[in-house]
C-alpha positions, 0 to 999 in steps of 0.5 A, a space after each residue: 472562371 466567371 468573366 465580368 466587364 464593366 464599363 469606365 468609360 464607353 467605347 473607350 475604357 473597360 474594366 475585364 476581371 479587374 484589369 482595364 482594357 482601353 483604346 490606343 491612338 490606332 484604336 487597338 485595345 490595350 491591356 498592361 497585364 495578359 488577358 487569360 483566353 477566356 478572357 479574351 474571348 468575353 471581351 471580343 464577344 461583348 464588343 461584338 454585340 455591345 460595343 459596336 450595335 449602335 443600338 446601344 447607348 449606355 453600355 452595361 455591365 457583363 458575366 459570361 460564366 463556364 
């Protein structure tokens, strides 16, 4: 299964395989639907490499393959 991550609002809201994940008031990532372990792992990797990297001004779509 491939995991596709698309930015909706940089640093605030992202789409992970069609599920919206966003930051709450306490700066924790939340999602209305449960994510699979693979989706969680891919998003954590994306967060570490892209979201928390100050060199990226505009975040890009990413696809994580098996």
